[in-house]
N, C-alpha and C positions, 0 to 999 in steps of 0.2 A: 641055400637061404630058406628059412622057414616062412610059410605063408599062412594066412588065415582066410579060408574060403577063396583061395586063389589070389589074394591081395597081399603084397609085401607089407611086413610089419613097419618098415621104414616109410612106406607110402601112407599107411594109416596114421603113423605119428606125424608125418608132414601135414596131412590134411587136418588133423586135430590142432596142430600148432597154428596153422593158417586160420582156422575158425576162431581160436582164442584171441588172435591179434586183430581180428576184424576183417580179414581178407575175404573178398567175395569174387567168384569167377566172373569173367566178362560174358554176359548172357545176351549181349547185343543191345546197344544203346546205353546212355548214361543213367546211372541210378540216382534217384532223388535224394536230397538232403533229408536227414531226419528233422523232427520239430526243433530240436535244440540248435542244430546248425543253421536252419532256416531263420530262426530268431536272431542269431548272432549276425547273420549275413545282412538282414534287412534293418537292424536297429540303427537309429540315427542318434549320434552323440553330439551334444552342444555344450561346449565349455563356456561357462559364464563367469567372468572375472570381475570382481569389484574390490574397493579398497577400505570399506568400513566394516565395523564389527557386525556379528550375526544378529545382535539384539537391537539394532537401529532400524528405523523404518525401511531403509533400502535393503539391509541384510535380511530382515524378516520377509520382505516382499520377494526377494530372490528365492528364498527357500519355499515360500508359498507357491510361487510360479512353478518351480521344479516339481512340486507335488501335484499340482493341477495338470501339468503336461503328462506326467506319468500316468495319472488316472485317465485323462481324456484319450491318450494314445494307447491305452492298455499295455503300457511298458514298451511300446515300439520306439518312442522317443525318450531319450535320457538327457536331462539337463544337469550337468555336473557344475556345482557352484563352488567357486574358490574365493572366499571372503578375505578381508584383512590384508589385501595386497600380497597374498600368498604367491601369486604368479607374476603380477605386474603392478607397478605403482602408478600414481596419477600422471607422472611425466612420461610413461611409455606404454600405457594401456591402449591408447588410440592407435599407435603404430602397430602394436601386437594384433589388434583387430583387423587393421588394413592388410596385414600379412597373413591373416587367417590362422594365426597361432592360437587365438581364441575366436569364438564365433559370436559372443555377446559381451557387451560391457554396458555400464550405466554411469558414465561420467557426469560430474556436476556441471551445471550451466557455465560456471566460471572457467572451467577447463576447456570449453568448446570454442573460445575465441581464437585458438590456434587454427581451427578449421575455417572460421569466418567471423569477422569482427561484429557481425549482426548480433551474435550471442551476448555481447556486452550489454545489450539492452536490459537483460535480466539482472545485471549487477548494479544498475543505477540506484542510488540510495533513496529510500522512501518512494519508490516507483509504485508499490502496491500497499494498500492499507490492511489487507487480510487475505487469507488463502482463497476466498471466493473470487476476489479480483484476479488473482493469479490464474485460477481455473478458467475463468471466462476469457482471459487474454490468450492462454495456450490453446484453448479450443476454438479460437477465432483466427483472424487474419495473421496475428503475430505468430501464433504457433505454426501455421501453415508456412509462413515465410522462413521460419527457423528450420523446419524439417526439410525444406527445399534446398538448404545449403549443404546437406549431408551427402546426397547421392553422387555428386561429382568427385567426392573423396572416397568412394568405395564403401559408404556406410548407408544402412537402411534404418532410418528412424522408425521406431515402433510404438513408443509410449512415453509419456511424461510421468515421472514419479516425484513425490513430494517429501520433504523433510521438515521444513518450517522456516521461521524467520531467525536471522542471526542476532545474537547478543554479543556483548563485548566483555571480556574478562581481562584482569591484569593483576599484578602482584605488588603494585606500588601504592596506589591511592584510589579513592573513590572517583568515578568518572561520571560527572553530571553535565558540566558545561564544556563547550569546545576547548576552552583554555586548559581544562584538566588533562588534555592529551599531550600538551606541549612537552617535547623532549623524550617521549616514550617510544619504544620500538615494538611493533606488532607482527606476528606471523599472519600472512594472508595467502589466499590462493593466487595462482599466476594470472592476475587480471589487471590491466592498466587502470580500469575504473576503480577497483578496490585500492590500488596503490595511491591514486590521486585523492581518493576519499580520505585516507588517513593523513596525507600531506596537507589537505585542506584544514585538518584539525591540528596541524603542527607536529604530527608524529612521523616517524620513519617506519619502513616495513622491510621484511624479507619474505621470500616465498620458499616454503619447504614442503615435501610430501606430507600427506595427512598423518601417516604413521610415525612421523618424526616430531609431531607437535609436543607431545608430553615431554620428551627428552629436551627439546629446545627450551621449554618453560622451566623445567627442573634445574637445568644447568645455567639458567640466566642468560642464554643466548638472546632471548627476547623477553620483554616485560609482559606481553599479553597476546591475545588472539581474539578472533571473532568466530562464532560458531552457533549452531542450533543447540537447544537444550538437550536433545537426544544424544548428539555427539559429545557434548560436555560431560554427560553422565556416562555414556558407554566407554569413553576413553579415560574416564576418571580425571579429567583436567582440573576439576575442583580441588583435587588433592595438592596441586602445585600452584593454585591461584587463590588469592585472598578476596578479591573484589569481583563482582559481576554486576553489569548494568543491563537491565532489561530495556532494550532500545527498539527492537523489531525494525531495525533500520534497513535491512535488505533481505532478500529471499534466497534460500538455498534449495534447489531442486535438481533432478537428474533426467537425462534423456537416455532411455533404453534403446540400444541400437544393435543391429546385426551387421556382420560382414555382408555387403551387398551381393557379391557373387554367390556366397553360401546360401543366402536367402532365396535367390532366384533359381538355384538348383534344387531346392526342396520340392517335393511333390505338392500339388495344389491342396490336397486334403490336409497335409501336415502344416502348410502355411495357415490354413483356416483354423486348425485347432490351436496353433500358437497365438493367432490373433485373439481367439476367444479367451484363452488362458490369460493373455496379457490384459485384456479388457477387464476381466474379473479381478485380476490381481491389482490393477490400477485403482479400481473402486475400493478394494480392501486396503490398499496402501494409503489412500487419502484419509480414510478413517483412522488408520494406525498412526499416521503423522500427527493428527489432531490429538490423539490420546497421549502421545509422547509430549506434546506441548503442555498438557495438563500435569505432567510430572514436575513442573516447575516447583510445586510444593516440596518435593524431595530436597531441592536445593535450598529453599527458603528455611527449612527446618535444620539445615546443617549449620552447626554452631561455628564452624571454621570459615564460613563464607559470609561476607557482608554484602547484602544485596541492595541495589538502587534501582528504582523503577522511574523512568523518565515521565514527567508530566507533559501535557500538551504544550505548555510554555517552554519546557526544556527542548522538546522536539522541534519547536519553531526556530530556536537558536541553531540547532544542528542543520536544519533545512537551509537556513540562510548561508551557512558555510558551504553547503553542497550544491547550491543553486548554479554556480558557474560550471559545474561538471556537465550539466545538460547541454549547454551551449558548446562546451569544449569537445564533446563527443558526438555532436549532432551529425557532422560530416562523416565521421568514422563509422558510426552505427547506421546512419541513414535517417534523415529527419522524417521521412514518410513512415518508417517503422516506429520511430519514437512517438508518433501521433497515435499509435495503437495502444499506448500505455493508458490505463483508465484515468 
């Protein structure tokens, strides 16, 4: 067998092959990871699932939050955002969070009554006159009480995000007085307060996931629905609805929440940067929600939409119909919590 300076050609070839595939001899002790492997090993991934479009206040806030976290953590923490119900819908996102299939969700207040009926307080009609009143309530005792309902269910409440006030659309007739609702069917979120609200107006309801609203309206399964201006625009509901009533009768907001165990297992410095990013995003979201409300003019200029704006006298008639709901749900929600409504 031929040798090169006393070394077998096969041995040389073997050493060369080992070098090319990355083999290194054991020289005593474990070798450190290179920078790339260290980054992959230490990176924290947070799956954030939500059900609305990317161009809504919540969708934009989720993307904004992900960018802030990436910047603040120097790419150590990655927030993967899944919008439009890509992973989970309204009726199963809370369960997915509790099972740690995702680590973050931002369900609407109306969907939270499955956790605790106290959340129904946010669905009461005409409970708030403007977003400033909503803010004060959520930053005070009412907000504290609502957050306290989450941890027994494996959830860690982190922030309140806003969307705006609900308006009513339908494809049958103009809605101004309570009598105008008689006999119509509306899609609502799964809330007994919202159901009783429409029953008080003489209408019936069904509850379907958010991403099924357009189809339900188009095929005539329902006559109308209630939603914020941003959701009406982003889901193009105006394409299958002829009438819209600017009523501002109830508020639609979101609770941003983590899986509790996942949150508690995070390093303290990561918890802190997530808190900072959420605080900044929440301030940004509040401004964004207001700007979307100003997009009302886009609907007003749409020739296929007939818009009705309730006067103070009109709202007084609606309030009279809704007044019994406060007494009806006092024991369910808690009369002490209802006292925190402005």
